[in-house]
N, CA, C, O and the ligand as a Tripos MOL2 file, in Angstrom:
@<TRIPOS>MOLECULE
protein
  257   255    65     0     0
PROTEIN
NO_CHARGES

@<TRIPOS>ATOM
      1 N         203.1810  222.5220  208.2140 N.3       1 MET1
      2 CA        202.0150  221.6630  207.9650 C.3       1 MET1
      3 C         201.4460  221.1880  209.2950 C.2       1 MET1
      4 O         202.1760  220.7200  210.1690 O.2       1 MET1
      5 N         200.1740  221.3150  209.4270 N.am      2 SER2
      6 CA        199.5600  220.8410  210.6710 C.3       2 SER2
      7 C         198.5640  219.7500  210.3350 C.2       2 SER2
      8 O         197.8980  219.8010  209.3010 O.2       2 SER2
      9 N         198.4690  218.7960  211.1820 N.am      3 HIS3
     10 CA        197.4600  217.7710  211.0130 C.3       3 HIS3
     11 C         196.8420  217.5020  212.3720 C.2       3 HIS3
     12 O         197.4650  217.7160  213.4120 O.2       3 HIS3
     13 N         195.6300  217.0400  212.3440 N.am      4 ARG4
     14 CA        194.9830  216.7530  213.6170 C.3       4 ARG4
     15 C         194.4270  215.3520  213.6080 C.2       4 ARG4
     16 O         194.2080  214.7450  212.5590 O.2       4 ARG4
     17 N         194.2060  214.8610  214.8040 N.am      5 ILE5
     18 CA        193.6830  213.5130  214.9620 C.3       5 ILE5
     19 C         192.1810  213.6150  215.2320 C.2       5 ILE5
     20 O         191.7520  214.3240  216.1430 O.2       5 ILE5
     21 N         191.4040  212.9150  214.4470 N.am      6 VAL6
     22 CA        189.9550  212.9040  214.6480 C.3       6 VAL6
     23 C         189.5140  211.4650  214.8970 C.2       6 VAL6
     24 O         190.1480  210.5290  214.4100 O.2       6 VAL6
     25 N         188.4410  211.2830  215.6460 N.am      7 PRO7
     26 CA        187.9460  209.9190  215.8430 C.3       7 PRO7
     27 C         187.3010  209.3920  214.5670 C.2       7 PRO7
     28 O         186.5190  210.0880  213.9190 O.2       7 PRO7
     29 N         187.6320  208.1850  214.2230 N.am      8 CYS8
     30 CA        187.0410  207.5620  213.0430 C.3       8 CYS8
     31 C         185.5360  207.4280  213.2370 C.2       8 CYS8
     32 O         185.1040  206.8500  214.2350 O.2       8 CYS8
     33 N         184.7200  207.9470  212.3110 N.am      9 PRO9
     34 CA        183.2590  207.8800  212.4620 C.3       9 PRO9
     35 C         182.7140  206.4580  212.5230 C.2       9 PRO9
     36 O         181.6150  206.2240  213.0260 O.2       9 PRO9
     37 N         183.4930  205.5160  212.0080 N.am     10 GLN10
     38 CA        183.0180  204.1350  211.9500 C.3      10 GLN10
     39 C         183.3680  203.3540  213.1990 C.2      10 GLN10
     40 O         182.5070  202.6920  213.7800 O.2      10 GLN10
     41 N         184.6370  203.4230  213.6240 N.am     11 CYS11
     42 CA        185.0590  202.5880  214.7480 C.3      11 CYS11
     43 C         185.5420  203.4110  215.9340 C.2      11 CYS11
     44 O         185.7750  202.8560  217.0080 O.2      11 CYS11
     45 N         185.6980  204.7230  215.7660 N.am     12 GLY12
     46 CA        186.0860  205.5630  216.8820 C.3      12 GLY12
     47 C         187.5730  205.6150  217.1380 C.2      12 GLY12
     48 O         188.0140  206.3230  218.0440 O.2      12 GLY12
     49 N         188.3490  204.8950  216.3770 N.am     13 ALA13
     50 CA        189.7970  204.9100  216.5660 C.3      13 ALA13
     51 C         190.3620  206.2370  216.0730 C.2      13 ALA13
     52 O         189.8290  206.8240  215.1320 O.2      13 ALA13
     53 N         191.4200  206.7090  216.6910 N.am     14 PRO14
     54 CA        192.0310  207.9540  216.2500 C.3      14 PRO14
     55 C         192.5720  207.8330  214.8330 C.2      14 PRO14
     56 O         193.3080  206.8960  214.5240 O.2      14 PRO14
     57 N         192.2110  208.7680  213.9820 N.am     15 SER15
     58 CA        192.7370  208.7390  212.6240 C.3      15 SER15
     59 C         193.2740  210.1170  212.2740 C.2      15 SER15
     60 O         192.7540  211.1330  212.7340 O.2      15 SER15
     61 N         194.2950  210.1400  211.4760 N.am     16 GLU16
     62 CA        194.9420  211.3970  211.1320 C.3      16 GLU16
     63 C         194.1580  212.0750  210.0180 C.2      16 GLU16
     64 O         193.9460  211.5040  208.9480 O.2      16 GLU16
     65 N         193.7370  213.2940  210.2890 N.am     17 TYR17
     66 CA        193.0030  214.0460  209.2690 C.3      17 TYR17
     67 C         193.9950  214.9100  208.5150 C.2      17 TYR17
     68 O         194.2340  216.0630  208.8740 O.2      17 TYR17
     69 N         194.5610  214.3480  207.4800 N.am     18 SER18
     70 CA        195.5600  215.0630  206.6870 C.3      18 SER18
     71 C         195.6140  214.4280  205.3060 C.2      18 SER18
     72 O         195.1360  213.3100  205.1150 O.2      18 SER18
     73 N         196.1910  215.1330  204.3460 N.am     19 PRO19
     74 CA        196.2880  214.5590  202.9940 C.3      19 PRO19
     75 C         196.9950  213.2170  202.9740 C.2      19 PRO19
     76 O         196.8200  212.4370  202.0380 O.2      19 PRO19
     77 N         197.7910  212.9400  203.9940 N.am     20 ALA20
     78 CA        198.4940  211.6630  204.0420 C.3      20 ALA20
     79 C         197.5230  210.5140  204.2710 C.2      20 ALA20
     80 O         197.7730  209.3810  203.8610 O.2      20 ALA20
     81 N         196.4290  210.8180  204.9220 N.am     21 ASN21
     82 CA        195.4290  209.7760  205.1730 C.3      21 ASN21
     83 C         194.3320  209.8920  204.1200 C.2      21 ASN21
     84 O         193.4400  210.7320  204.2350 O.2      21 ASN21
     85 N         194.4000  209.0610  203.1130 N.am     22 VAL22
     86 CA        193.4560  209.1600  202.0020 C.3      22 VAL22
     87 C         192.0630  208.6990  202.4030 C.2      22 VAL22
     88 O         191.0950  208.9460  201.6840 O.2      22 VAL22
     89 N         191.9560  208.0380  203.5330 N.am     23 TYR23
     90 CA        190.6480  207.5320  203.9730 C.3      23 TYR23
     91 C         190.0050  208.4680  204.9840 C.2      23 TYR23
     92 O         188.9570  208.1380  205.5390 O.2      23 TYR23
     93 N         190.6010  209.6240  205.2370 N.am     24 ARG24
     94 CA        190.0670  210.5620  206.2150 C.3      24 ARG24
     95 C         188.6050  210.8650  205.9260 C.2      24 ARG24
     96 O         188.2420  210.8820  204.7500 O.2      24 ARG24
     97 N         187.7650  211.0960  206.8690 N.am     25 PRO25
     98 CA        188.1170  211.0770  208.2890 C.3      25 PRO25
     99 C         188.1510  209.6740  208.8880 C.2      25 PRO25
    100 O         188.2300  209.5300  210.1080 O.2      25 PRO25
    101 N         188.0940  208.6550  208.0640 N.am     26 PHE26
    102 CA        188.1320  207.2840  208.5650 C.3      26 PHE26
    103 C         189.5730  206.8530  208.7880 C.2      26 PHE26
    104 O         190.4990  207.4700  208.2620 O.2      26 PHE26
    105 N         189.7630  205.7960  209.5660 N.am     27 CYS27
    106 CA        191.1080  205.3460  209.9030 C.3      27 CYS27
    107 C         191.6280  204.3840  208.8470 C.2      27 CYS27
    108 O         192.8390  204.1950  208.7290 O.2      27 CYS27
    109 N         190.7470  203.7840  208.0890 N.am     28 SER28
    110 CA        191.2060  202.7870  207.1260 C.3      28 SER28
    111 C         190.1760  202.6110  206.0160 C.2      28 SER28
    112 O         189.0420  203.0800  206.1130 O.2      28 SER28
    113 N         190.5950  201.9350  204.9790 N.am     29 LEU29
    114 CA        189.6900  201.6680  203.8640 C.3      29 LEU29
    115 C         188.4940  200.8420  204.3190 C.2      29 LEU29
    116 O         187.3740  201.0310  203.8440 O.2      29 LEU29
    117 N         188.7500  199.9310  205.2400 N.am     30 ARG30
    118 CA        187.6830  199.0590  205.7070 C.3      30 ARG30
    119 C         186.5590  199.8780  206.3610 C.2      30 ARG30
    120 O         185.3800  199.6630  206.0810 O.2      30 ARG30
    121 N         186.9390  200.8070  207.2250 N.am     31 CYS31
    122 CA        185.9340  201.6300  207.8940 C.3      31 CYS31
    123 C         185.2180  202.5130  206.8800 C.2      31 CYS31
    124 O         184.0050  202.6990  206.9720 O.2      31 CYS31
    125 N         185.9340  203.0420  205.9430 N.am     32 ARG32
    126 CA        185.3330  203.9150  204.9430 C.3      32 ARG32
    127 C         184.3100  203.1330  204.1070 C.2      32 ARG32
    128 O         183.2070  203.6140  203.8460 O.2      32 ARG32
    129 N         184.6880  201.9450  203.7030 N.am     33 THR33
    130 CA        183.7980  201.1130  202.9020 C.3      33 THR33
    131 C         182.5520  200.7370  203.6790 C.2      33 THR33
    132 O         181.4440  200.7760  203.1460 O.2      33 THR33
    133 N         182.7360  200.3720  204.9480 N.am     34 GLN34
    134 CA        181.5850  199.9700  205.7610 C.3      34 GLN34
    135 C         180.6220  201.1310  205.9410 C.2      34 GLN34
    136 O         179.4070  200.9460  205.8840 O.2      34 GLN34
    137 N         181.1560  202.3280  206.1580 N.am     35 ASP35
    138 CA        180.2920  203.4840  206.3530 C.3      35 ASP35
    139 C         179.5180  203.7940  205.0840 C.2      35 ASP35
    140 O         178.3130  204.0380  205.1380 O.2      35 ASP35
    141 N         180.1840  203.7870  203.9620 N.am     36 LEU36
    142 CA        179.5170  204.0770  202.6980 C.3      36 LEU36
    143 C         178.4760  203.0180  202.3870 C.2      36 LEU36
    144 O         177.3970  203.3330  201.8860 O.2      36 LEU36
    145 N         178.7900  201.7680  202.6800 N.am     37 ALA37
    146 CA        177.8550  200.6810  202.4300 C.3      37 ALA37
    147 C         176.6020  200.8630  203.2820 C.2      37 ALA37
    148 O         175.4870  200.6610  202.8010 O.2      37 ALA37
    149 N         176.7850  201.2450  204.5480 N.am     38 GLY38
    150 CA        175.6480  201.4800  205.4300 C.3      38 GLY38
    151 C         174.7820  202.6130  204.9230 C.2      38 GLY38
    152 O         173.5550  202.5200  204.9420 O.2      38 GLY38
    153 N         175.4050  203.6640  204.4770 N.am     39 TRP39
    154 CA        174.6740  204.8050  203.9340 C.3      39 TRP39
    155 C         173.8550  204.3880  202.7190 C.2      39 TRP39
    156 O         172.6600  204.6680  202.6310 O.2      39 TRP39
    157 N         174.5070  203.7260  201.8010 N.am     40 ALA40
    158 CA        173.8480  203.3380  200.5640 C.3      40 ALA40
    159 C         172.6640  202.4180  200.8650 C.2      40 ALA40
    160 O         171.6010  202.5420  200.2560 O.2      40 ALA40
    161 N         172.8570  201.5080  201.7990 N.am     41 GLU41
    162 CA        171.8030  200.5570  202.1270 C.3      41 GLU41
    163 C         170.5970  201.2880  202.7160 C.2      41 GLU41
    164 O         169.4560  201.0210  202.3410 O.2      41 GLU41
    165 N         170.8600  202.2050  203.6340 N.am     42 GLU42
    166 CA        169.7810  202.9460  204.2740 C.3      42 GLU42
    167 C         169.0450  203.8080  203.2550 C.2      42 GLU42
    168 O         167.8160  203.8740  203.2430 O.2      42 GLU42
    169 N         169.8100  204.4540  202.4170 N.am     43 ARG43
    170 CA        169.2270  205.3450  201.4260 C.3      43 ARG43
    171 C         168.3720  204.5470  200.4330 C.2      43 ARG43
    172 O         167.2820  204.9630  200.0410 O.2      43 ARG43
    173 N         168.8990  203.4090  200.0500 N.am     44 TYR44
    174 CA        168.1870  202.5840  199.0840 C.3      44 TYR44
    175 C         166.8460  202.1370  199.6810 C.2      44 TYR44
    176 O         165.8210  202.1150  199.0000 O.2      44 TYR44
    177 N         166.8840  201.7790  200.9790 N.am     45 ARG45
    178 CA        165.6800  201.3010  201.6470 C.3      45 ARG45
    179 C         164.6260  202.4080  201.7100 C.2      45 ARG45
    180 O         163.4490  202.1720  201.4340 O.2      45 ARG45
    181 N         165.0560  203.6120  202.0730 N.am     46 ILE46
    182 CA        164.1280  204.7420  202.1860 C.3      46 ILE46
    183 C         163.5270  205.0710  200.8210 C.2      46 ILE46
    184 O         162.3150  205.2410  200.6810 O.2      46 ILE46
    185 N         164.4020  205.1560  199.8230 N.am     47 THR47
    186 CA        163.9440  205.4920  198.4800 C.3      47 THR47
    187 C         162.9730  204.4250  197.9760 C.2      47 THR47
    188 O         161.9470  204.7410  197.3750 O.2      47 THR47
    189 N         163.3070  203.1680  198.2270 N.am     48 GLY48
    190 CA        162.4710  202.0700  197.7570 C.3      48 GLY48
    191 C         161.0870  202.1220  198.3880 C.2      48 GLY48
    192 O         160.0870  201.9310  197.6960 O.2      48 GLY48
    193 N         161.0160  202.3790  199.6950 N.am     49 SER49
    194 CA        159.7240  202.4020  200.3660 C.3      49 SER49
    195 C         158.8990  203.5960  199.9030 C.2      49 SER49
    196 O         157.6800  203.4990  199.7640 O.2      49 SER49
    197 N         159.5650  204.7180  199.6650 N.am     50 GLU50
    198 CA        158.8410  205.8960  199.1960 C.3      50 GLU50
    199 C         158.2200  205.6250  197.8350 C.2      50 GLU50
    200 O         157.0720  205.9840  197.5730 O.2      50 GLU50
    201 N         159.0010  204.9840  196.9760 N.am     51 THR51
    202 CA        158.5270  204.6700  195.6400 C.3      51 THR51
    203 C         157.3400  203.7090  195.7180 C.2      51 THR51
    204 O         156.3630  203.8500  194.9820 O.2      51 THR51
    205 N         157.4420  202.7340  196.6180 N.am     52 ALA52
    206 CA        156.3880  201.7430  196.7550 C.3      52 ALA52
    207 C         155.0940  202.4110  197.2230 C.2      52 ALA52
    208 O         154.0150  202.1170  196.7080 O.2      52 ALA52
    209 N         155.2090  203.3050  198.1960 N.am     53 VAL53
    210 CA        154.0300  203.9960  198.7170 C.3      53 VAL53
    211 C         153.4110  204.8680  197.6290 C.2      53 VAL53
    212 O         152.1900  204.9190  197.4760 O.2      53 VAL53
    213 N         154.2640  205.5450  196.8850 N.am     54 ASP54
    214 CA        153.7750  206.4090  195.8190 C.3      54 ASP54
    215 C         153.0020  205.6000  194.7840 C.2      54 ASP54
    216 O         151.9070  205.9780  194.3680 O.2      54 ASP54
    217 N         153.5990  204.4720  194.3730 N.am     55 GLY55
    218 CA        152.9680  203.6410  193.3610 C.3      55 GLY55
    219 C         151.6510  203.0830  193.8620 C.2      55 GLY55
    220 O         150.6890  202.9600  193.1030 O.2      55 GLY55
    221 N         151.6110  202.7430  195.1550 N.am     56 LEU56
    222 CA        150.4150  202.1400  195.7340 C.3      56 LEU56
    223 C         149.2620  203.1470  195.7730 C.2      56 LEU56
    224 O         148.1450  202.8350  195.3580 O.2      56 LEU56
    225 N         149.5390  204.3590  196.2750 N.am     57 SER57
    226 CA        148.4780  205.3650  196.3920 C.3      57 SER57
    227 C         147.9770  205.7580  195.0030 C.2      57 SER57
    228 O         146.7900  206.0220  194.8130 O.2      57 SER57
    229 N         148.8850  205.7930  194.0470 N.am     58 ASP58
    230 CA        148.5050  206.1600  192.6900 C.3      58 ASP58
    231 C         147.6030  205.0780  192.0970 C.2      58 ASP58
    232 O         146.7050  205.3470  191.2980 O.2      58 ASP58
    233 N         147.8810  203.8440  192.5220 N.am     59 ASP59
    234 CA        147.1420  202.7050  192.0000 C.3      59 ASP59
    235 C         145.7670  202.5800  192.6430 C.2      59 ASP59
    236 O         144.8180  202.1020  192.0230 O.2      59 ASP59
    237 N         145.6750  203.0280  193.9240 N.am     60 THR60
    238 CA        144.4460  202.8450  194.6680 C.3      60 THR60
    239 C         143.4270  203.9570  194.3910 C.2      60 THR60
    240 O         142.2300  203.7750  194.6180 O.2      60 THR60
    241 N         143.8930  205.0820  193.9120 N.am     61 THR61
    242 CA        142.9950  206.2300  193.7280 C.3      61 THR61
    243 C         141.8970  206.0030  192.6590 C.2      61 THR61
    244 O         140.7260  206.2500  192.9490 O.2      61 THR61
    245 N         142.2220  205.5580  191.4810 N.am     62 PRO62
    246 CA        141.2200  205.4620  190.4100 C.3      62 PRO62
    247 C         139.9400  204.6980  190.7420 C.2      62 PRO62
    248 O         138.8610  205.1960  190.4200 O.2      62 PRO62
    249 N         139.9920  203.5180  191.3680 N.am     63 PRO63
    250 CA        138.7650  202.7620  191.6360 C.3      63 PRO63
    251 C         137.7360  203.5090  192.4670 C.2      63 PRO63
    252 O         136.5370  203.2720  192.3210 O.2      63 PRO63
    253 N         138.1900  204.4200  193.3480 N.am     64 TYR64
    254 CA        137.2080  205.0880  194.2060 C.3      64 TYR64
    255 C         136.7830  206.4210  193.6690 C.2      64 TYR64
    256 O         135.9610  207.1010  194.2830 O.2      64 TYR64
    257 ZN        187.9840  203.1270  211.8170 Zn       65 ZN65
@<TRIPOS>BOND
     1     1     2 1
     2     2     3 1
     3     3     4 2
     4     3     5 am
     5     5     6 1
     6     6     7 1
     7     7     8 2
     8     7     9 am
     9     9    10 1
    10    10    11 1
    11    11    12 2
    12    11    13 am
    13    13    14 1
    14    14    15 1
    15    15    16 2
    16    15    17 am
    17    17    18 1
    18    18    19 1
    19    19    20 2
    20    19    21 am
    21    21    22 1
    22    22    23 1
    23    23    24 2
    24    23    25 am
    25    25    26 1
    26    26    27 1
    27    27    28 2
    28    27    29 am
    29    29    30 1
    30    30    31 1
    31    31    32 2
    32    31    33 am
    33    33    34 1
    34    34    35 1
    35    35    36 2
    36    35    37 am
    37    37    38 1
    38    38    39 1
    39    39    40 2
    40    39    41 am
    41    41    42 1
    42    42    43 1
    43    43    44 2
    44    43    45 am
    45    45    46 1
    46    46    47 1
    47    47    48 2
    48    47    49 am
    49    49    50 1
    50    50    51 1
    51    51    52 2
    52    51    53 am
    53    53    54 1
    54    54    55 1
    55    55    56 2
    56    55    57 am
    57    57    58 1
    58    58    59 1
    59    59    60 2
    60    59    61 am
    61    61    62 1
    62    62    63 1
    63    63    64 2
    64    63    65 am
    65    65    66 1
    66    66    67 1
    67    67    68 2
    68    67    69 am
    69    69    70 1
    70    70    71 1
    71    71    72 2
    72    71    73 am
    73    73    74 1
    74    74    75 1
    75    75    76 2
    76    75    77 am
    77    77    78 1
    78    78    79 1
    79    79    80 2
    80    79    81 am
    81    81    82 1
    82    82    83 1
    83    83    84 2
    84    83    85 am
    85    85    86 1
    86    86    87 1
    87    87    88 2
    88    87    89 am
    89    89    90 1
    90    90    91 1
    91    91    92 2
    92    91    93 am
    93    93    94 1
    94    94    95 1
    95    95    96 2
    96    95    97 am
    97    97    98 1
    98    98    99 1
    99    99   100 2
   100    99   101 am
   101   101   102 1
   102   102   103 1
   103   103   104 2
   104   103   105 am
   105   105   106 1
   106   106   107 1
   107   107   108 2
   108   107   109 am
   109   109   110 1
   110   110   111 1
   111   111   112 2
   112   111   113 am
   113   113   114 1
   114   114   115 1
   115   115   116 2
   116   115   117 am
   117   117   118 1
   118   118   119 1
   119   119   120 2
   120   119   121 am
   121   121   122 1
   122   122   123 1
   123   123   124 2
   124   123   125 am
   125   125   126 1
   126   126   127 1
   127   127   128 2
   128   127   129 am
   129   129   130 1
   130   130   131 1
   131   131   132 2
   132   131   133 am
   133   133   134 1
   134   134   135 1
   135   135   136 2
   136   135   137 am
   137   137   138 1
   138   138   139 1
   139   139   140 2
   140   139   141 am
   141   141   142 1
   142   142   143 1
   143   143   144 2
   144   143   145 am
   145   145   146 1
   146   146   147 1
   147   147   148 2
   148   147   149 am
   149   149   150 1
   150   150   151 1
   151   151   152 2
   152   151   153 am
   153   153   154 1
   154   154   155 1
   155   155   156 2
   156   155   157 am
   157   157   158 1
   158   158   159 1
   159   159   160 2
   160   159   161 am
   161   161   162 1
   162   162   163 1
   163   163   164 2
   164   163   165 am
   165   165   166 1
   166   166   167 1
   167   167   168 2
   168   167   169 am
   169   169   170 1
   170   170   171 1
   171   171   172 2
   172   171   173 am
   173   173   174 1
   174   174   175 1
   175   175   176 2
   176   175   177 am
   177   177   178 1
   178   178   179 1
   179   179   180 2
   180   179   181 am
   181   181   182 1
   182   182   183 1
   183   183   184 2
   184   183   185 am
   185   185   186 1
   186   186   187 1
   187   187   188 2
   188   187   189 am
   189   189   190 1
   190   190   191 1
   191   191   192 2
   192   191   193 am
   193   193   194 1
   194   194   195 1
   195   195   196 2
   196   195   197 am
   197   197   198 1
   198   198   199 1
   199   199   200 2
   200   199   201 am
   201   201   202 1
   202   202   203 1
   203   203   204 2
   204   203   205 am
   205   205   206 1
   206   206   207 1
   207   207   208 2
   208   207   209 am
   209   209   210 1
   210   210   211 1
   211   211   212 2
   212   211   213 am
   213   213   214 1
   214   214   215 1
   215   215   216 2
   216   215   217 am
   217   217   218 1
   218   218   219 1
   219   219   220 2
   220   219   221 am
   221   221   222 1
   222   222   223 1
   223   223   224 2
   224   223   225 am
   225   225   226 1
   226   226   227 1
   227   227   228 2
   228   227   229 am
   229   229   230 1
   230   230   231 1
   231   231   232 2
   232   231   233 am
   233   233   234 1
   234   234   235 1
   235   235   236 2
   236   235   237 am
   237   237   238 1
   238   238   239 1
   239   239   240 2
   240   239   241 am
   241   241   242 1
   242   242   243 1
   243   243   244 2
   244   243   245 am
   245   245   246 1
   246   246   247 1
   247   247   248 2
   248   247   249 am
   249   249   250 1
   250   250   251 1
   251   251   252 2
   252   251   253 am
   253   253   254 1
   254   254   255 1
   255   255   256 2
@<TRIPOS>SUBSTRUCTURE
     1 MET1         2 RESIDUE 1 A MET
     2 SER2         6 RESIDUE 1 A SER
     3 HIS3        10 RESIDUE 1 A HIS
     4 ARG4        14 RESIDUE 1 A ARG
     5 ILE5        18 RESIDUE 1 A ILE
     6 VAL6        22 RESIDUE 1 A VAL
     7 PRO7        26 RESIDUE 1 A PRO
     8 CYS8        30 RESIDUE 1 A CYS
     9 PRO9        34 RESIDUE 1 A PRO
    10 GLN10       38 RESIDUE 1 A GLN
    11 CYS11       42 RESIDUE 1 A CYS
    12 GLY12       46 RESIDUE 1 A GLY
    13 ALA13       50 RESIDUE 1 A ALA
    14 PRO14       54 RESIDUE 1 A PRO
    15 SER15       58 RESIDUE 1 A SER
    16 GLU16       62 RESIDUE 1 A GLU
    17 TYR17       66 RESIDUE 1 A TYR
    18 SER18       70 RESIDUE 1 A SER
    19 PRO19       74 RESIDUE 1 A PRO
    20 ALA20       78 RESIDUE 1 A ALA
    21 ASN21       82 RESIDUE 1 A ASN
    22 VAL22       86 RESIDUE 1 A VAL
    23 TYR23       90 RESIDUE 1 A TYR
    24 ARG24       94 RESIDUE 1 A ARG
    25 PRO25       98 RESIDUE 1 A PRO
    26 PHE26      102 RESIDUE 1 A PHE
    27 CYS27      106 RESIDUE 1 A CYS
    28 SER28      110 RESIDUE 1 A SER
    29 LEU29      114 RESIDUE 1 A LEU
    30 ARG30      118 RESIDUE 1 A ARG
    31 CYS31      122 RESIDUE 1 A CYS
    32 ARG32      126 RESIDUE 1 A ARG
    33 THR33      130 RESIDUE 1 A THR
    34 GLN34      134 RESIDUE 1 A GLN
    35 ASP35      138 RESIDUE 1 A ASP
    36 LEU36      142 RESIDUE 1 A LEU
    37 ALA37      146 RESIDUE 1 A ALA
    38 GLY38      150 RESIDUE 1 A GLY
    39 TRP39      154 RESIDUE 1 A TRP
    40 ALA40      158 RESIDUE 1 A ALA
    41 GLU41      162 RESIDUE 1 A GLU
    42 GLU42      166 RESIDUE 1 A GLU
    43 ARG43      170 RESIDUE 1 A ARG
    44 TYR44      174 RESIDUE 1 A TYR
    45 ARG45      178 RESIDUE 1 A ARG
    46 ILE46      182 RESIDUE 1 A ILE
    47 THR47      186 RESIDUE 1 A THR
    48 GLY48      190 RESIDUE 1 A GLY
    49 SER49      194 RESIDUE 1 A SER
    50 GLU50      198 RESIDUE 1 A GLU
    51 THR51      202 RESIDUE 1 A THR
    52 ALA52      206 RESIDUE 1 A ALA
    53 VAL53      210 RESIDUE 1 A VAL
    54 ASP54      214 RESIDUE 1 A ASP
    55 GLY55      218 RESIDUE 1 A GLY
    56 LEU56      222 RESIDUE 1 A LEU
    57 SER57      226 RESIDUE 1 A SER
    58 ASP58      230 RESIDUE 1 A ASP
    59 ASP59      234 RESIDUE 1 A ASP
    60 THR60      238 RESIDUE 1 A THR
    61 THR61      242 RESIDUE 1 A THR
    62 PRO62      246 RESIDUE 1 A PRO
    63 PRO63      250 RESIDUE 1 A PRO
    64 TYR64      254 RESIDUE 1 A TYR
    65 ZN65       257 GROUP 0 **** ****
């Protein structure tokens, strides 16, 4: 069995990339949660603004 050490994408600490590390490639649950939370927040913001722009342009077209 071979395992390798990868830098945690969240904090940069060395983490073991192997089935033993259930949070791989993160070093801990905390880093994994923070990364996922950041992703979700960013995605939600992008999706929300796109929806808002779409609704606005659709709303502005008819009067003209
Ligand atoms: Zn970490």
